[in-house]
C-alpha positions as CSV (number, residue, x, y, z in Angstrom):
1,M,61.9,170.8,109.3
2,D,65.4,169.3,110.1
3,K,66.8,171.3,107.0
4,I,65.3,174.6,108.4
5,N,66.9,173.9,111.8
6,T,70.2,173.3,110.1
7,L,70.1,176.3,108.0
8,I,69.2,178.4,110.9
9,T,72.2,176.9,113.0
10,K,74.7,177.5,110.1
11,M,73.3,181.1,109.9
12,D,73.8,181.8,113.6
13,A,77.3,180.8,113.5
14,K,77.9,183.4,110.8
15,N,76.3,186.5,112.4
16,G,79.4,188.4,111.9
17,M,78.9,188.2,108.3
18,A,75.7,190.1,108.5
19,Y,77.7,192.8,110.4
20,A,80.3,192.9,107.6
21,L,77.6,193.2,104.8
22,I,75.9,196.1,106.7
23,R,79.2,197.9,107.1
24,I,79.8,197.3,103.1
25,F,76.5,198.5,102.3
26,L,76.8,201.7,104.4
27,G,80.2,202.3,102.7
28,I,78.8,202.1,99.5
29,A,75.7,204.0,100.2
30,L,78.3,207.1,101.6
31,F,80.4,206.6,98.8
32,V,77.4,207.2,96.4
33,R,76.4,210.0,98.6
34,G,79.7,211.8,98.2
35,W,79.7,211.1,94.4
36,M,76.0,212.6,94.1
37,I,77.1,215.7,96.2
38,L,80.1,216.5,94.2
39,A,78.2,215.9,91.1
40,N,75.5,218.2,92.1
41,P,76.2,220.5,94.9
42,E,72.9,222.2,94.3
43,S,71.4,219.4,95.9
44,I,72.9,220.2,99.3
45,I,72.1,224.0,98.8
46,E,68.5,223.2,98.6
47,L,68.5,221.3,102.2
48,G,69.1,225.0,103.5
49,V,72.7,225.1,103.5
50,A,74.0,228.8,102.3
51,R,75.3,229.2,98.9
52,E,78.6,230.6,100.3
53,L,79.6,227.3,101.7
54,Y,80.3,225.5,98.3
55,M,84.0,224.7,99.7
56,W,82.4,222.8,102.7
57,V,80.1,221.2,100.7
58,S,82.8,219.9,98.4
59,L,84.9,218.8,101.3
60,V,81.7,216.9,102.6
61,G,81.6,215.2,99.3
62,I,85.2,214.2,99.3
63,A,84.9,212.8,103.1
64,H,82.0,210.8,102.2
65,L,83.9,209.3,99.3
66,I,87.0,208.5,101.0
67,G,85.2,207.4,104.3
68,G,82.7,205.3,102.0
69,V,85.6,203.5,100.5
70,L,87.4,202.8,103.8
71,L,84.1,201.5,105.3
72,C,83.3,199.4,102.4
73,I,86.6,197.4,102.2
74,G,87.2,197.4,105.8
75,F,90.5,199.3,105.7
76,F,91.1,201.9,108.7
77,T,87.2,201.5,109.1
78,R,87.4,203.5,112.5
79,L,89.0,206.4,110.8
80,G,86.5,206.2,108.0
81,A,83.5,206.1,110.4
82,L,85.5,208.9,112.5
83,V,85.6,211.3,109.5
84,Q,81.9,210.5,108.7
85,I,80.6,211.0,112.3
86,P,80.8,214.7,112.6
87,I,79.3,215.3,109.1
88,V,76.3,213.0,109.8
89,F,75.9,214.3,113.3
90,S,75.6,217.9,111.8
91,A,73.2,216.8,109.0
92,T,70.9,214.9,111.6
93,F,70.7,217.6,114.0
94,F,70.9,221.0,111.9
95,V,70.0,220.2,108.4
96,Y,67.1,217.6,109.1
97,A,66.0,219.3,112.4
98,H,63.2,221.0,110.8
99,T,61.9,217.9,109.5
100,K,59.1,215.8,110.8
101,L,58.9,212.4,111.8
102,M,57.9,210.0,109.3
103,M,58.3,212.3,106.3
104,G,59.0,211.0,102.7
105,G,62.8,211.3,101.3
106,Q,66.1,212.0,103.0
107,S,64.8,212.3,106.7
108,F,65.8,212.7,110.4
109,E,65.3,208.6,110.9
110,L,67.7,208.0,108.0
111,A,70.4,210.1,109.1
112,S,70.0,209.1,113.0
113,L,70.4,205.2,111.7
114,V,73.3,206.2,109.7
115,L,74.9,208.1,112.5
116,F,74.2,205.2,114.7
117,L,75.8,202.7,112.5
118,L,78.8,204.8,112.1
119,C,79.4,205.1,116.0
120,V,79.0,201.4,116.1
121,F,81.7,200.8,113.3
122,F,83.8,203.4,115.1
123,V,83.6,201.2,118.3
124,F,83.8,197.7,117.3
125,G,85.9,198.0,114.0
126,P,85.2,196.3,110.6
127,G,84.4,192.5,111.7
128,P,85.1,189.9,109.0
129,L,85.1,190.3,105.3
130,S,87.5,193.4,105.7
131,V,91.1,194.0,104.4
132,K,92.0,194.1,108.2
133,D,90.8,190.5,108.7
134,Y,92.3,189.4,105.6
135,V,95.8,190.8,106.5
136,A,95.4,189.4,110.3
137,N,94.7,186.0,108.9
138,K,97.4,186.0,106.2
139,K,99.9,186.7,109.1
140,A,98.5,183.9,111.1
């Protein structure tokens, strides 16, 4: 029981690491999403976006690529999140607005969660395990 309490105490002291791991995962997920959009723009068209908007779909893919990398490495994290917020907001409330809760696949719940996390990272920044943290510690 003492080993478990010691482990819990150590993990409680490193809760900022969980925050950073969530940021890294979200960055990778957005990067992969951008890659998938650019590799197959038809997937976005199937969600109900007009075919004439290919240029905007390409810009969304590029924004996901760049914003995902910035989030993942923790460099200009707030900028990376800010670039993503309008895109994910519009996906949440316009593209997925017609879907019902608890449906399979890409749904309103997932888009809402990503939007919430992007807002958190925009407000609070990258946390530990980031280029910003590394540079700040190197200067000190």
